[in-house]
C-alpha positions as CSV (number, residue, x, y, z in Angstrom):
1,X,-34.8,-9.8,69.9
2,X,-35.3,-8.2,66.5
3,X,-32.5,-5.8,65.6
4,X,-34.4,-2.7,64.5
5,X,-33.5,1.0,65.1
6,X,-36.4,2.8,63.6
7,X,-35.4,6.2,64.8
8,X,-32.4,6.1,62.4
9,X,-34.2,5.0,59.3
10,X,-33.8,7.0,56.1
11,X,-36.1,6.7,53.1
12,X,-34.6,7.0,49.6
13,X,-36.9,7.2,46.6
14,X,-35.3,7.0,43.2
15,X,-37.2,8.1,40.1
16,X,-35.6,6.7,36.9
17,X,-36.4,5.2,33.6
18,X,-34.0,2.3,34.3
19,X,-35.0,0.9,37.7
20,X,-33.1,-2.4,37.2
21,X,-29.8,-0.5,37.5
22,X,-30.5,-0.2,41.3
23,X,-31.8,-3.7,42.1
24,X,-28.6,-5.6,42.4
25,X,-26.5,-2.9,44.1
26,X,-28.9,-2.0,46.9
27,X,-29.5,-5.7,47.7
28,X,-25.9,-6.6,48.4
29,X,-23.2,-5.7,50.9
30,X,-23.5,-3.0,53.5
31,X,-26.6,-1.4,51.9
32,X,-28.4,-4.7,51.6
33,X,-27.8,-5.4,55.3
34,X,-28.9,-1.9,56.3
35,X,-32.1,-2.4,54.3
36,X,-32.8,-5.8,55.9
37,X,-32.4,-4.2,59.4
38,X,-34.8,-1.3,58.5
39,X,-32.1,1.3,58.9
40,X,-32.6,2.6,55.4
41,X,-35.2,2.0,52.7
42,X,-34.5,2.4,49.0
43,X,-37.5,2.4,46.7
44,X,-37.1,2.6,43.0
45,X,-39.8,4.1,40.8
46,X,-40.1,3.8,37.1
47,X,-40.7,7.2,35.6
48,X,-42.7,5.7,32.7
49,X,-45.3,4.5,35.2
50,X,-46.3,8.2,35.7
51,X,-46.9,9.0,32.1
52,X,-50.4,9.4,30.7
53,X,-50.0,8.4,27.0
54,X,-50.1,4.9,25.6
55,X,-46.5,5.1,24.5
56,X,-45.3,6.0,28.0
57,X,-43.4,9.0,26.6
58,X,-40.8,10.6,28.9
59,X,-39.0,12.9,26.4
60,X,-39.6,15.3,23.6
61,X,-37.8,17.6,21.2
62,X,-36.3,20.8,22.7
63,X,-38.0,24.2,22.1
64,X,-35.7,26.4,20.1
65,X,-34.0,23.4,18.5
66,X,-30.7,21.8,19.3
67,X,-29.3,18.4,19.7
68,X,-30.8,15.7,21.9
69,X,-34.1,15.2,23.6
70,X,-35.4,16.9,26.8
71,X,-37.2,14.9,29.5
72,X,-40.8,16.1,29.9
73,X,-42.0,17.8,33.1
74,X,-45.3,16.0,33.6
75,X,-44.0,12.5,34.5
76,X,-41.6,14.0,37.1
77,X,-44.4,16.1,38.7
78,X,-46.7,13.1,38.8
79,X,-44.1,10.8,40.2
80,X,-42.9,13.2,43.0
81,X,-46.5,14.0,44.0
82,X,-47.5,10.3,44.1
83,X,-44.4,9.2,45.9
84,X,-44.4,12.0,48.5
85,X,-47.7,13.9,48.6
86,X,-46.5,15.8,51.7
87,X,-43.7,18.3,51.1
88,X,-42.5,18.4,54.7
89,X,-39.6,16.2,55.8
90,X,-38.4,15.4,52.3
91,X,-35.5,16.6,50.2
92,X,-35.8,16.4,46.4
93,X,-32.4,16.1,44.7
94,X,-31.7,16.3,41.0
95,X,-28.5,14.8,39.8
96,X,-26.9,17.4,37.5
97,X,-23.5,18.5,36.3
98,X,-24.6,22.1,37.3
99,X,-25.1,21.1,40.9
100,X,-23.0,21.4,44.1
101,X,-20.1,19.0,44.0
102,X,-20.7,16.1,46.3
103,X,-18.2,15.5,49.0
104,X,-17.9,13.9,52.5
105,X,-19.2,17.0,54.1
106,X,-22.4,16.9,52.0
107,X,-22.8,13.2,52.8
108,X,-22.7,14.1,56.6
109,X,-25.2,16.9,55.9
110,X,-27.6,14.6,54.2
111,X,-27.3,11.8,56.8
112,X,-28.0,14.3,59.6
113,X,-30.7,16.4,58.1
114,X,-32.7,14.5,55.5
115,X,-35.2,11.9,56.7
116,X,-36.5,11.3,53.2
117,X,-34.6,11.9,50.0
118,X,-36.1,11.8,46.5
119,X,-33.6,11.4,43.7
120,X,-34.5,12.6,40.2
121,X,-32.3,10.8,37.6
122,X,-32.2,12.5,34.2
123,X,-31.3,11.0,30.9
124,X,-30.8,12.4,27.3
125,X,-29.9,16.1,27.0
126,X,-31.6,17.5,30.1
127,X,-34.7,17.6,32.3
128,X,-37.2,20.4,31.5
129,X,-36.2,23.4,33.6
130,X,-39.7,23.7,35.2
131,X,-38.9,20.5,37.2
132,X,-35.9,22.2,38.8
133,X,-37.8,25.4,39.5
134,X,-40.8,23.8,41.1
135,X,-39.8,20.5,42.6
136,X,-36.1,20.4,43.3
137,X,-34.5,21.4,46.7
138,X,-30.9,20.7,45.7
139,X,-28.9,19.9,42.6
140,X,-25.8,17.7,43.2
141,X,-23.0,16.7,40.9
142,X,-20.5,13.9,41.8
143,X,-17.7,15.4,39.6
144,X,-16.7,17.5,36.6
145,X,-17.5,14.9,34.0
146,X,-20.6,13.8,32.1
147,X,-22.4,10.5,32.7
148,X,-25.2,9.1,30.5
149,X,-27.6,9.5,33.3
150,X,-28.1,10.3,37.0
151,X,-28.4,6.7,38.2
152,X,-24.8,6.1,39.0
153,X,-24.6,9.5,40.8
154,X,-27.7,8.6,42.9
155,X,-26.1,5.3,43.9
156,X,-22.9,7.0,44.9
157,X,-24.8,9.5,47.1
158,X,-27.0,6.8,48.7
159,X,-24.0,4.6,49.5
160,X,-21.9,7.5,51.0
161,X,-24.9,8.8,53.1
162,X,-26.1,5.3,54.2
163,X,-22.7,4.3,55.8
164,X,-22.9,7.4,58.0
165,X,-26.2,6.3,59.6
166,X,-25.6,4.9,63.0
167,X,-25.8,1.1,63.0
168,X,-25.2,0.6,59.3
169,X,-21.5,-0.2,59.6
170,X,-20.4,-3.1,61.9
171,X,-17.9,-0.8,63.6
172,X,-18.8,2.9,63.9
173,X,-15.1,3.8,63.9
174,X,-14.9,2.7,60.3
175,X,-16.9,5.8,59.2
176,X,-15.0,8.1,61.6
177,X,-11.6,7.0,60.2
178,X,-12.4,7.0,56.5
179,X,-10.6,9.3,54.1
180,X,-12.1,12.8,54.2
181,X,-14.0,12.2,57.5
182,X,-11.3,14.2,59.3
183,X,-10.6,16.4,56.2
184,X,-7.5,14.4,55.1
185,X,-6.9,11.1,53.4
186,X,-6.9,7.8,55.3
187,X,-3.7,6.1,56.6
188,X,-2.3,2.9,54.9
189,X,-3.9,-0.3,56.1
190,X,-2.3,-3.8,56.5
191,X,-3.4,-7.3,57.4
192,X,-1.9,-10.8,57.5
193,X,0.7,-12.0,56.6
194,X,3.2,-9.8,58.3
195,X,5.6,-10.1,55.3
196,X,4.3,-10.5,51.7
197,X,6.7,-10.7,48.8
198,X,9.5,-9.2,50.9
199,X,7.4,-6.2,52.0
200,X,6.9,-6.2,55.7
201,X,4.1,-4.6,57.8
202,X,5.5,-1.5,59.6
203,X,6.8,-2.7,63.0
204,X,4.9,-0.2,65.0
205,X,1.6,-1.8,63.9
206,X,2.8,-5.2,65.4
207,X,4.0,-3.6,68.6
208,X,0.7,-3.5,70.5
209,X,1.5,0.1,71.6
210,X,-1.7,1.9,70.8
211,X,-0.3,5.3,71.5
212,X,2.5,4.9,69.0
213,X,0.1,3.2,66.5
214,X,-2.2,6.2,66.7
215,X,0.7,8.6,66.1
216,X,2.0,6.5,63.2
217,X,-1.4,6.5,61.6
218,X,-1.9,10.2,61.9
219,X,1.5,11.0,60.5
220,X,1.0,8.5,57.6
221,X,-2.4,10.1,56.8
222,X,-0.8,13.5,56.7
223,X,2.0,12.2,54.5
224,X,-0.4,10.6,52.1
225,X,-2.4,13.8,52.0
226,X,0.7,16.0,51.5
227,X,1.8,13.8,48.6
228,X,-1.5,13.2,46.8
229,X,-4.0,15.9,47.8
230,X,-2.0,18.8,49.4
231,X,-4.9,21.3,48.8
232,X,-6.9,19.4,51.5
233,X,-4.4,20.6,54.2
234,X,-5.4,24.2,53.5
235,X,-9.0,23.5,54.4
236,X,-8.5,22.0,57.9
237,X,-7.2,23.2,61.2
238,X,-4.0,21.3,62.2
239,X,-3.2,20.7,65.8
240,X,0.2,21.1,67.5
241,X,1.0,17.4,67.0
242,X,0.1,17.7,63.3
243,X,2.5,20.6,62.8
244,X,5.2,18.5,64.4
245,X,4.5,15.6,62.1
246,X,4.5,17.9,59.1
247,X,7.9,19.3,60.1
248,X,9.2,15.8,60.4
249,X,7.8,14.8,57.0
250,X,9.5,17.9,55.3
251,X,12.8,17.0,57.0
252,X,12.6,13.4,55.9
253,X,11.8,14.5,52.3
254,X,15.1,16.5,52.1
């Protein structure tokens, strides 16, 4: 029986002047398998195919002067209108340092709400503002730093969103237990051998006692978050057991 879950499919269209950047990544690993199973579709469109001059021009000098080149509005309008003539059911995202900062919560939002996402990948100094005003539903940044283009940011978002689609991961618990899925960092992971270079696996993980293993993992996740990203603890609601673990961690740190 063919393994196809059409109701969970998500379509991603990427508009870029460097389509080859995407080919290898989306054909390998988890994304590649998800595409083969029709759980997600990633189509990459060359922006230059939507130009109208013989030189396939996508940029021009900025009005008002200044450094760098600005990407022209016409190719983006032509591309979006050709790729998705119907506006309903789609979400057009422009990758931009001025956008909302991407996080796990936004990945969940996109995986649950968007059936079709169109990514606009800019290059050079900027994209003509009229593209944002008329076409874009959301601007997203993956961090407070500058990349040479939006392609890597689009791949980050596609990867993060795809793994939340039911059926994409081999074990659905993987997504549920990831760092940030519960608002805190993930617990440490171990595999064979039980001792490597004199460092043993914590005994509780070898005990077979699932209740104690769950407690150890939760406490270890809280400890890692407290040590590395304490600000995350202010954003979540801790349970009674969590407070007990936090008290133990503070006592152990004395």
